[in-house]
C-alpha positions in Angstrom: -107.0 9.0 -29.6 -105.0 6.1 -30.8 -101.6 4.9 -29.4 -100.0 6.0 -32.9 -101.6 9.4 -32.7 -100.6 9.8 -28.9 -97.1 8.7 -29.9 -97.0 11.2 -32.8 -98.2 14.0 -30.4 -95.6 13.1 -28.0 -92.8 13.1 -30.6 -93.8 16.5 -31.8 -93.8 17.9 -28.2 -90.4 16.9 -27.4 -89.0 17.7 -30.8 -90.2 21.2 -30.3 -88.4 21.3 -27.1 -85.1 20.4 -28.8 -84.6 16.9 -27.8 -82.2 14.9 -30.0 -84.0 11.7 -29.8 -87.7 12.6 -29.4 -88.9 9.3 -30.6 -87.0 7.2 -28.1 -87.9 9.6 -25.2 -91.7 9.3 -26.2 -91.6 5.6 -26.6 -90.0 5.1 -23.2 -92.8 7.3 -21.4 -95.6 5.7 -23.6 -94.5 2.1 -22.7 -94.1 3.1 -19.1 -97.3 4.9 -18.9 -99.4 2.2 -20.4 -97.5 -0.8 -18.8 -96.8 -2.4 -22.2 -93.5 -3.4 -23.6 -92.5 -1.1 -26.6 -92.7 -3.9 -29.2 -96.3 -4.9 -28.1 -97.2 -1.4 -28.2 -95.8 -1.1 -31.8 -97.9 -4.0 -32.8 -101.2 -2.2 -31.9 -100.9 1.3 -33.4 -104.7 1.6 -33.7 -105.2 0.8 -29.9 -107.7 3.5 -28.4 -106.5 5.2 -25.5 -109.2 6.7 -23.1 -109.4 10.4 -23.0 -108.4 10.8 -19.4 -105.4 8.5 -19.9 -104.5 10.4 -23.0 -104.6 13.7 -21.1 -102.3 12.3 -18.3 -99.8 11.0 -20.8 -99.5 14.2 -22.8 -98.8 16.0 -19.5 -96.0 13.5 -19.0 -94.6 14.4 -22.4 -94.9 18.2 -21.4 -93.1 17.4 -18.2 -90.4 15.6 -19.9 -90.2 18.6 -22.4 -89.2 20.7 -19.3 -86.3 18.3 -18.9 -87.8 16.6 -15.7 -86.4 13.0 -15.7 -88.4 10.3 -17.0 -87.9 8.2 -14.2 -89.5 10.7 -11.9 -92.4 11.3 -14.3 -93.0 7.5 -14.3 -92.2 7.1 -10.6 -89.9 4.3 -11.1 -86.5 3.4 -12.2 -84.8 0.0 -13.1 -81.9 -1.1 -11.2 -80.4 -4.7 -11.9 -83.2 -7.1 -11.6 -85.3 -4.6 -9.7 -87.9 -1.9 -10.5 -87.7 0.7 -7.6 -90.0 3.7 -6.8 -88.2 7.1 -7.2 -89.4 10.3 -6.2 -87.5 13.9 -6.2 -86.6 12.9 -2.6 -84.0 10.5 -3.9 -81.3 10.2 -6.6 -82.3 8.1 -9.8 -80.1 5.0 -9.6 -77.3 4.9 -12.1 -76.0 1.9 -14.1 -72.5 2.5 -12.6 -73.9 1.7 -9.1 -75.1 -1.7 -10.6 -71.4 -2.3 -10.9 -70.8 -1.2 -7.2 -73.4 -3.9 -6.3 -71.4 -6.4 -8.4 -68.0 -5.6 -6.4 -69.9 -5.9 -3.1 -71.3 -9.4 -4.0 -67.8 -10.4 -4.4 -66.3 -9.0 -1.5 -69.1 -9.7 1.1 -68.3 -13.0 3.2 -71.2 -15.4 3.9 -73.6 -14.2 6.4 -71.5 -10.8 6.3 -72.8 -7.7 8.0 -73.1 -5.0 5.3 -73.8 -1.3 5.8 -74.9 1.0 2.8 -74.2 4.5 3.9 -76.3 7.3 2.1 -78.7 4.6 0.8 -81.2 6.9 -0.9 -83.9 4.9 -2.7 -82.3 1.8 -1.1 -81.1 0.6 -4.5 -77.7 -0.9 -3.1 -79.0 -2.8 0.0 -82.1 -4.1 -1.6 -80.2 -5.5 -4.6 -77.6 -7.1 -2.2 -80.1 -8.9 -0.1 -82.4 -9.7 -3.2 -79.3 -11.5 -4.6 -77.5 -12.7 -1.4 -80.1 -13.4 1.2 -77.6 -14.6 3.6 -76.3 -11.1 4.1 -77.4 -9.0 7.2 -78.0 -5.4 5.7 -78.2 -2.2 7.4 -78.8 1.0 5.5 -78.6 4.8 6.6 -79.4 8.2 5.3 -79.6 11.7 6.7 -83.0 12.3 4.8 -86.2 11.0 6.5 -88.0 11.2 3.1 -85.3 9.2 1.4 -85.5 6.5 4.1 -89.5 6.2 3.5 -88.9 5.4 -0.2 -86.2 3.0 0.6 -88.5 1.4 3.1 -91.0 1.2 0.6 -88.9 -0.4 -2.0 -87.6 -2.8 0.6 -91.0 -4.0 1.3 -92.0 -4.3 -2.1 -89.2 -7.0 -2.7 -89.7 -8.5 0.8 -86.0 -7.8 1.7 -85.1 -7.6 5.6 -83.0 -4.6 6.0 -82.6 -2.4 9.0 -82.9 1.3 8.1 -81.4 4.0 10.4 -81.5 7.7 10.2 -78.1 8.9 10.6 -75.7 11.7 9.5 -72.5 9.5 8.3 -71.8 7.4 11.6 -73.7 9.7 14.1 -76.4 7.0 15.0 -74.0 3.9 14.1 -71.4 4.4 16.9 -71.5 1.0 18.5 -71.7 -1.0 15.1 -69.1 -2.9 13.1 -69.3 -4.3 9.6 -67.6 -6.7 7.2 -68.3 -4.4 4.3 -69.3 -0.8 3.8 -70.8 0.7 0.6 -71.1 4.3 0.0 -72.3 6.3 -2.8 -72.1 9.5 -1.0 -72.4 13.1 -2.5 -69.3 13.9 -4.3 -70.0 16.7 -7.0 -68.4 20.0 -6.3 -70.4 23.0 -5.9 -68.7 24.3 -9.1 -69.4 21.3 -11.1 -73.1 21.2 -10.0 -73.4 24.6 -11.8 -72.5 23.0 -15.0 -74.6 19.8 -14.8 -77.5 19.2 -17.2 -80.9 20.4 -16.6 -82.0 17.0 -15.6 -79.7 16.9 -12.7 -81.5 20.0 -11.2 -84.7 17.8 -10.5 -82.6 15.7 -8.0 -82.2 16.5 -4.5 -78.9 18.6 -4.1 -78.1 17.5 -0.7 -77.5 13.9 -2.4 -75.3 15.2 -5.0 -73.0 18.1 -3.8 -70.3 18.1 -1.1 -67.8 20.8 0.0 -64.0 20.7 -0.4 -64.2 19.9 -4.1 -66.7 17.1 -3.3 -64.3 15.2 -1.0 -65.6 16.3 2.3 -68.3 13.7 3.3 -66.1 10.8 1.8 -63.0 12.0 3.8 -65.0 12.7 7.0 -66.5 9.1 6.6 -63.1 7.3 6.2 -61.5 9.3 9.1 -63.8 7.3 11.4 -64.0 4.0 9.4 -61.5 2.0 11.1 -63.7 1.7 14.2 -66.6 0.4 12.0 -64.8 -2.3 10.2 -64.3 -5.7 11.2 -61.0 -7.3 10.9 -60.4 -8.0 7.2 -63.3 -5.9 6.2 -63.6 -3.3 3.3 -65.4 -0.3 2.3 -66.3 0.5 -1.5 -67.0 4.1 -2.7 -68.5 5.4 -5.8 -67.0 8.5 -7.0 -65.7 10.8 -9.9 -62.6 9.4 -11.8 -60.9 12.6 -11.0 -61.3 12.1 -7.3 -60.2 8.7 -7.3 -56.4 9.2 -6.8 -57.2 11.6 -4.0 -59.4 9.3 -2.2 -56.9 6.5 -2.7 -54.2 8.8 -1.0 -56.4 9.8 1.8 -57.3 6.2 2.6 -53.6 5.2 2.7 -53.0 8.0 5.2 -55.6 6.5 7.5 -53.9 3.2 7.0 -56.0 1.3 4.9 -54.9 -0.6 1.9 -56.4 1.1 -1.1 -57.5 -0.3 -4.5 -58.7 1.8 -7.6 -61.4 0.1 -9.7 -62.5 0.9 -13.2 -65.9 0.8 -14.4 -67.2 -0.8 -17.7 -66.2 2.3 -19.7 -62.8 2.2 -18.3 -63.2 5.1 -15.9 -61.7 4.9 -12.4 -65.1 4.9 -10.7 -64.6 3.0 -7.6 -62.1 3.0 -4.6 -62.1 -0.1 -2.2 -60.3 0.6 1.2 -59.3 -2.7 3.1 -58.6 -2.9 6.8 -55.5 -5.1 7.1 
C-alpha cells in the first residue's frame, strides 16, 4: 500500500466515525507513525509502506476513531522545545501549561530552588531545567506510574531533577523552595461527566478533585507558608471560574494574590506571593 492509499483509508475511517477534520487527524497520525514531516510525506504519495507497518497504522486510525487521543496512540506529545513520552498514566501536556512555564522562568531567581507538585509526565520541571540549567528542580507526584514516565522523560533530556513520591506535602515536610508550580487536579466531578470523549482516556485522579475542584489546591495552600522561602511564590494553573476563589483563599492565608490571563484572555493562573 502506498502512503497516499494509506492516507485515504485513514480519512475514510475517521470520516465514518464522525470526525470534523478527518484529513487533519489522519495526517497527524500518519506523519508521527512514519517519522516524516507532513510536507515531506505529501511529496512522496507513491511511497510504498510495508504490510506490517500498514496494519499497525490502520490500527492507529481505528483507535483514534474510538476517540483515543492521538498523543497516546503515538506515545508522545510536544511541549515547548521538548517531545515527551506519554501514556495513559499521565495527562497529555496542554499548551496553556507552556504559559505556566513562561511565568515560572520569569519568577525563578538565579540558582533558585523550584518544586513542581503533581508533575505527571514531568513536562514543567523538565522544560524549566532544559531552559534554565541553573535551577534546582524537585518534582513530586502521588502516582508511582506517573513518576516512572517523568523520570524517563528527564533522562531523555539529561535533566537533573529530584523526583519524590508524595501526596501533596506529605514527603516534603522539611523542604522549602523559592518557587512552587502546581497544575493539580481541578475539574469538579460534575464537570468531568460533561467532558469530551477524549478526556475519559486520561487518568481521572489527575483531573478531578472534590469541593468543586478546589479541594487539593486549598489543602496545598493551607500548608504553603512553611514551604516557601522569604519572597517566594507559587503558581497555580486552574479554571478561570475558580480563579477568584483561589485568589480569595490565598489572601485568607496571608499571601498576596495575582490573577494572570492566558493568551486567550482567560484568567488561567494564580500567583501567590509570600511577603
